[in-house]
Every structure is written in C-alpha cells, then in structure tokens.
N, C-alpha and C positions, 0 to 999 in steps of 0.2 A: 504494500500500500504506500502511496505517496503521502508526504506531509503537506497539507494545505498551507498557504501563506498565513502567518499568524497575526500580522499587524497591519495588514492592508485595510483601507476603508471598504465598507460594503459597496458592491457593484449596484448599479441601477440601470434602468432601461431594458431589463429582461423582456423577451417576447417569444412567442411561438410562431414559427413561419408557416406558410401554406402547404408544406410537405407533410404535415402531421397526418397519420393514418388512423388515429384513434386506437392505438395499440394498448393504451391504458397504463403503460409503465410509469409515466410521470405521476399519475394519480396514486399509484401504489407506493412510490418512493417518497413523495411529498404531498400527502393528501390535504394539508392545510393551504397549499399554494396553487394547486391545480384542480379544476373541476371539468367535467364533461359538459360542453355547451355546443349545441347544434352539431353533434356527431364528431367532435374533435376535442382535444385537450386545449383549454385556455387558461392563461395565467390570471389568477384572481387578484394578486397584488404583488408588489415587490418584496423581497426578503427584508425583515425588520431587525434581525440580529445575526450573530455569527452562526448560530445553530441553523437558522433558516437559510443562510448563505451556503452552508455545507449541503443542506438538503436539495437546494435548487441545482447545485453543481452535480449532485448524485443523479438527479433526474436528467440533467443534460447529458451526462456521460453514459446513461443507460439508453437514451432515446435512439432508436435504430436509424432514423432519418436525420439525426442531429438537428432537429427543428427547434430546440430550445437554445436560445442565444442571448448573450449580454448585448448591450448597446454597441460594443465594438464589432460584433459579429463573429468574434473568435474566442474559443474556449481556452482558458489557461490550463495547460496540462498539469501544473502543480496542484490543481484542485481536484484532480481525478482521485476518488476515494477507493476505487475497487481493487480487489474484492472486499465486500462488506459482510460482517456476520448478519445472519437473518433476523436476529433479535434487536438490531440497531433501532433506536427510537425513530419513529417516522412522523410524529406530531409533537407539538410543543408540550402537551401534557403527558406524553409517554415517559419523559425523563423523570417525572415525579411519581410514576406508577411503579410500585415495587415489583410487579409482575414483569415489567419490561425494563427494569433498571440494569440488568446484566445481559449483555448480548450473548446469544448462543453461538459459540465459536466452532461447533462441530460442522456446521454447514455455512458456506460462504456464498453469497449472491455475486455472480461474476460481473453484472452490469454489461455495458458494451454490446447490447443486443444487436442482432444482425438483420439487415433487410432480406437476406437469403433464407432466414428461418421465420419470416413473417413477424419479426420483432420479438421472438420468444425469449423468455427468461432461461438462464442456465445457472448451474450451481456446481460448487466443489464440495465434496463430502470427505471429511477426515475419517480415517480408519484407525483403530487402536494400534496397528503396526507402524503408524506414521505415514503410510501411503495415502494417496488421494484418489477418489473417483470423480470424474466430471460427468454430470448429467446434462445432456444436450450441450450445445456449445454457444459461446459468444461469437461475435464477428472474428474472422481470422486476423491475427496480428502476431508477428514474431515477438514483438515487445510484450504483448499480453502473455503469450506462451512462456516466455522467460520469467515473467512476473509470477505466474502460477507455479512454475517449477521451483522457484526459490522457496515456496512454502513447503514443498515436499514432492516426492516422486509421484507422478500420475500414472497409475497402472491400468486404468480402464476408462473408456469413454462410452457411456450408456446412452443410447438413443431411444427416446420414448416413442417415436414414430417418424414416418417419412418426411413430414413437413419440416422437421428439425435436423435433417441429416446433412445439410449442405457442407459444413466444415468438419464433419466427424472424422473423415479419413486423414485430413491434413493435421488436425490436432493429435490424433492417435499416432501418426507417423512421427510427428515432432517429439512426442513424449516417449515413443517406443511402447505404446499402450495397446491394449486389445480393444477393438471396436465391436460393440454389441448392437444387434438389431433383431427384430422378430421376422420370421420367414414371410409373414404376410406383407411386409414392406421391404423385402430384400432387394427389389429392383432399385430402390433409392440408395442403397449402399451394398452393391453386389460383391464388393471385396471385403465385407465385414469379416472379422476374425472369429467371432462367436455369434451363432445364429440360434435364437430361441425358437422353439417349435411347439405347436399345439396350444392348448389352453391351460395346461397344468402349471402351478407355481413351482419355482425352482430357486434354490439358493445359488447365487452366483459369486459370492465373495463374503468377506468378514461381516456377518450379521446383515447381509443384504439379500432380500428376496425379490425376484422378478415375477410379476403377475400379469400374464397376457390379458388384455382387455379389449378385444376387437369391438369396434363401434365407430369411434371418431374416424379411424382408418382401419383397414383390415389387420394391420400389424401393430396396433397401439399396445403399449406396455406401460404399467406403472411399477415403480421400484420403491420398496419400503425398507428403510434401514433402522435397525435396533428397536423395532416396534415403536418408533418415535417419529421418523421423518418419512412422509409420503410424497414422492415426486410423481405427480399425476399426469405429466404431459398436458395434453389437451382433452383428457377424458372427463375431468371435472375440476372445479375451481371454487374459490370463495367469492361470492357476489356481494359487494357492498350495498347494492340497491335492494336486494332481498334479505340480506343479513343471514345467508345460509349457503350451504354447498349446492352448486348447480352444475348441470351439464349444459354445454353449448349446443342446445338442440337445433339452433338455426345454422350451425356450422358443423354438421356431421357429414363427412365426405363418404363414408361407407354405409352405415345403417344404424339408425337410432334403435331399431328393434334388436339388433345384435348387441348394442351397448346395454340395453335393458337386460338381455340375457347374461351378458358378462357380469354386470353388477349383481344379478341374482345369484350367480355362481360364486362370486368372489367376495362380496362386501362383508359377509359375516366372518370371514377369515382375516380381515384387515384389522390391525391395531396400530394407531398412530396418534400423535399429538400435534404435529406440524403438517399442514397441508401446503405443499409447495408446487404450484402448477407452472406450466409453460406460459399460459396466458391467463389473466385474471389474478385476483389478489391472493396473497398467502394468508394463513390464519393459524393461530396457536390456541388450542383448547384442550381441556382434559381428555384423555383417551376415551373415557366412558361417554362423554358428550359427543365426541367425533363419531363413535360407534352408533349412537342413537341417530345422529344426523345422516349417516350413511344408510341406515335402514330406511329412513324416511325418503332419502333420495332415490333409493332402489324402487320403492313403491311408486313415487312420482314418475320416474322414468318409464316404468312399465305401462303407463297410460299414454305415452307420447307416440306419435306416428310420424312417418317421414314427411318432410316439408322442403320446399326449395331453399337452397343455401342463401342466407342473407346475413352477411357479417355485421351489418348495421343494427341488427335486431338483438345482438348479444347483450345480456343484462349485466353490465359491469358493476 
C-alpha cells in the first residue's frame, strides 16, 4: 500500500465524467459521497476532511473507467490506497462503531477494477501458510502484480465465472499460480490449470471450498473460505436498496431457473459471515443471520422466471 500525502490541503472540484457505467463501486467504497442518480454515480458533495479525502481517492482508484477526477483531471498516485482490508471504514460513523473499528486483514479488496471484467471487484485472500489466493482479478498492471506479490506469494487465481476471466491467465503466469475455472465457462479460459467439474462442492486449498452454482452463467462458482468469507461472483450480492441479499435477476446470462436450483442444492450447506461479491455491495453479518437470509433468498429465487437482460434494472 502506498502512503497518502499527509499534509496537503484537501482537493476540491471533484467530479464524475460521462464515462460512468453505473458499476456501483464508488457507492460501495464511499457511500457518504456518492449516490445513484439517473442511472449513474454522482458526487453528492466535496470531501470535508482527511478521512473523506482518502475515501474519494479509494473510489477513484477503484473506478474501472477512471471517471472520478479532481479538478486537475489527474489522479495523484501517492493517494492510491490499494489493496485495502475489507473491514476498512466506509462512512464517517463507521470509525466510531466498535463492530467496524478493526479492519479484517484476512481479505484485501484489490481496487483497480477493470473495464474487461465489467468493473468487477477482486480480492486477495490470506492463507495460514502465508500464501495468497486472488479471487477474480483487477485490471492488468505489472506494478499492481509486484505490489500484491510483496504481500506474499500468490499460489492460485480463482475465477468465479466467464465475465471475470479477462486477466486471469496473465496474473497467474506472472505469479506462477494455478488458474481455476469451472468447465461450464472453460471457453473463457481454455488454458486454465485447474478445471472444476459438475455441481459437487470440493475443497481446493487451505480451508477453501468451491461450490459450483450454475445460473448467472453456466460455469458460475462461489468460493467460501474458513466458513467466514463468501466470494459470490455475480451469483448474489448485498443490495443497499432492499437491505438484503439479492440475485441479479435482470442480468442472468444462462438461466434464472438453474440459479434457483443451484441455490436449493447448495444454500443450506453454506456458512459465512462476509458476503463479498463481484458486483454489488459487500456485507458482514453473523453467520446465523446470513444463513436465514440465504434460505429466504432461495425461496424468493424459486419464484422468478427468465426475463430479458436489463443491466439498468439491477437493484443496487
């Protein structure tokens, strides 16, 4: 991680340009500063203090179109905070909340989302051995790869599905890591080193289970680590608008009925506290509450039927 300048005055004149695709990452990272307005992220106000200055830079360095800019139009690389612990405070009141006071260092959010993965989030997962696993990938950059490698050796790159496969081979080769994908999406990474097959759950590493979950795509997979962290890809996410776990029913490329069947087969076996999706917000709740919400999601999804794809209809 880079050290942000400590004594510079607050920047002003921040804006969001017209390349915004409404991917939602700015609102995840800095929900006090960005809201969804007319199908895009808009800045509500300028940062008021150093903490908000850090959050607006975090949003800017996560944005896949680099649409969040200061008045100068150029981001200062010294303010790049990534990778960040997933428990890092995201609101002004989080810092005073004892539940959020200590960032969870086991999982790091990579930032630097990529246009080639539809702006998806990616993560680094620490393992007890000291190794790391990368779940989906940020934009490709040799400098980013070197930054991640300084944290620890990356042994595996886990792809959740075809939409997030763009940089997988390049990162895996750079790290000397194994690239994982499910056979249903193998054409998106035909040179993968490890291919998950069928619908059975399988342990793929230290405390990490892969659960094939066909639905969003034919080869969608979610990964659960330590019965604590669920990397759900695009299968389900936390919606701020509904205050619950949701499936992106309007962006299901394969089959919503298959997703319902996958949830019915898998949800009761899942145990986790952190929901960490590719798109949509993350959430930390007690495992028992997550289990209750997953049962309710499974029941709701069983009532859904196929509909035309409409990205604008996603309930962020």
